[in-house]
N, C-alpha and C positions, 0 to 999 in steps of 0.2 A: 734983618734984611733977607736972610735965606728963607725964613718962614713966609715973609711977604711974597717973595718970588715964587715959592712953591704954590701958595694959595692962588696967585695970579695965573700960573700955568694951569692949575686945576680948573679955575673958572673958565679960561679960554677953551679947554678941552671939553667942558660940559656944554659949551655952546654948539658943539657939533654932534650930530647923530652918528656920523661916520667920518673918520679921518684916515686917509690913505697917503702914505709918504714913500716916494721912491720905490714903489712896489715892483718886484720882479719875480718871475717863476719860470723854470725851464723844465722841459720834458725830454725824454729820450725816444727817438723814432724806433718803431718796431719793437717796443718793449713795454709791457704793462706796468712793471714796477718802476717808479720814477726815481727814487733815491734809496740807497742802502743806509744801514745804521751809521756807518762812518761819516756819511755825507751830512748828517745832522750836526756834526761837530767840526766840519771841515771849513766852515765859513764861506763867504760869497766869492772869495778870490781863488778858490781851488781851480785847477786847470780843467777846462771843459773837456768832456769825453767825446769820442767820435759818435756822431749821430744825435748829439744834443742840440736843442734850439731853444730860444727864448720865446715862450708863449706870450708873456707880458714883460715889459721892462720900462723903468723910469716913469711909472704911472703915479701921479699925485693929484689929489683933489680932496675937498671936504664937502660934507652934506649937512645942511641945517635940519633940525627936527621939523617934520611936516613937509619936506620937499618931496616932489615926485620926479624921479630921474628915469629917463629912457636911455638904455644902452644900445647903441647902433653900431653896425659893422657887418662885413661879409662873414660867411661861415669860416670858422677856423681862425678868427682874429682875436680871440681871448675873452669874448663876452661871458660865456658860461663859466670860464675859469675865474674871472673876476668875481662873479657871484659866489662861487664856492669859497674863494678866499675871504670874502666878507662874511659868509656864513660860518667860517671857521672849520670847514671840513677839508681844507687843503692848506698846506703850509707853504709860505713863500720862501724863496731863496735869497731875496734881497728886500729890504724895506719893511714897513710895518703897516698893519691894518688895526685900527682901534674903533670899536663899536660901543657907543654909550647906551647900554641896555642890551636886551636880547634880540635875536632875529627869529622871524617865522619864515622858514625857507620852503618854497615850492619850486625846487630846481631840478628834480628828477621824478619820473613817474612813480618810482617806489616810495618816495617820500620818507625813506628811512624805516619803512615798515618791515616786519619779519614775516617771511613767506609761510612758515608753518603755524604761526599764531592765527587765531580767528580775527575777524573784523573787530569784534567786541574787545578782545584782548589787545589788539594793536591800538585802538583808540585810547584805551586807558594807559597803555605804556607810553605812547608818543606824547599825549597831553601831560602825563605825569613827569616825563623827562624835561618838559618845558616849565615845570613848576606849578602846574595846576593841581590843586588838592583833589583827593578822592571824592570829596563831597561835591566839589565844583564839576568834576568830570561827570559824576552821576546826574547832576542837575542839567548839564548841557548835552548829555549823551543822545537823547531822543532827537533833539534839534540837529545835531551833527548827522545822524543817520538819515533823517528826513531830507535834509538839504542834499545829501549825496544820493538820494533816491535808491537806497539799497537795503530797505527794511527787511526784505526776505533773505538777506545774506549775512546777518549779523554773527551767526555762528559758523560761517563758512571760512575755511582757511584762506588767508589773503592771497596765496599763490594761485588759487582757483578763480580769482576774479578776472574779468576781461580788463584790457588796458583802459578802456573808458571808465569802468567802475573804479579802478585804482586812482585815476586822475580825480574823479568826483570825490572819493573818500579823502585823498590827500588835501585837496583844496578845502573841503569842509572842515577838516581838523585844523589845518594851518590857519584858516581865517577866523577860528574861534580862540586862538591863542592871544594872550594879552601883550605879546612882545611889541615894542615900538617900531621895529623895522620889518617890513614885508618884502621878501625877495621872490620874484616871479619870473621864471624862465618860460620858454615857449611850450611847456608841457600842456598848457591849456588847449593848444591846437589839436590835441588828440580827442578832446571831448566834442560832443555834437553842438550845433549852433545854439539851440535853446538853453542848454546848460551853460555854455560859455557866456551867454548874455546874463544869466543868473549870477555867475561868478563876477562878471564885470560890475553888476549892480552892487554886489557885496564889497568889491574893491572901492567903489564910490563911497560907500558908507564908512569904510575904514579911513579913507583919506579925509572925509569930513570930520572924523574923530581925531584928526591930527597925526595919523600914522605917517611914517616915512616909507616911500615906495621906491624899490629898484626893479625896473621892468625891462626885460629883454624880449624884443619882438622884431620880426621883419615886416609886420603889418603897420604901415604908416598911419592908417586910420586909428588903430588902437593906441599907438604911441601918442597921437595928438589928443585923444580922448582923456588920457590920464596924466600925461607928463608935461611939465612946463620947462624943464631943462634937459639937455641931452649930453651924453658922453659918446664921442665917436672914436671907436678903436679901429686902428688900421695898422696892419703888419706888427701887431703886438705893442703898439705905442698909443698913447692918448693923443690923437690927432687934433681934437677940438673939444673944448668944454664951453658950452654956450647955451643960449636959449634953444629949445627943441627945434623951432623953425629954422634957425641958422644951421644947426647940426644936420637936419634933413636936407637942406639945400646943398650943403657941402658934400654930403654923402652921395646924393643923386647926381651932382656934377662930376664927382670922381668916378662913379660907377653908374652911368646912365643905362636905363633899361632899353634893350633893343639895339 
């Protein structure tokens, strides 16, 4: 019976691309370091320190493979924090995040690149860290550079690129990864309109290929283009999990423009 129960639990978990349960994370105002070493072992019930606040709390949802999720909310409501938790670059104070497979994260301009390494070295490093073989990186390298429109800068240190170039490179690399979940924050807003449209066409291709999308944007048109379901975060809580249309209607009613 125990083996059957374990198998059943595993089967249910495999149905979800992402499973978030009672997720909570807190920050400390006016301090860059969020937690010290002792906090990692203190548990969720330790007494809150002065200046701490919950950026997210009691957030639960599941995402099926191939779903496209738009994350909606005002600035400072936990949208980017949620993406970082799903990406595994931020630890939670409460609850769990489980991702079935890897993630391709485009959640910061830097994209995890190293400033002193050249563009060529960064592409190989980043793709390799996501499991792409050296042969596959070599095969895709020219296409990555061409898509990013930085062929004249392959041997330039990453730190000398403009912000627009960094965004183009980050998206080009991330969109070539074979990870099943794509996380996109609003960094694409830095790019020019023509390149943004090229990125969006690439996202359409990935969605058609069955990828799962987590998309944070304040642009309602972009959200409607890609997403069928919405998560509305307000005051650090999941205020609504519903169809994108319902979520946008609720958000616009709560915070009307003008």
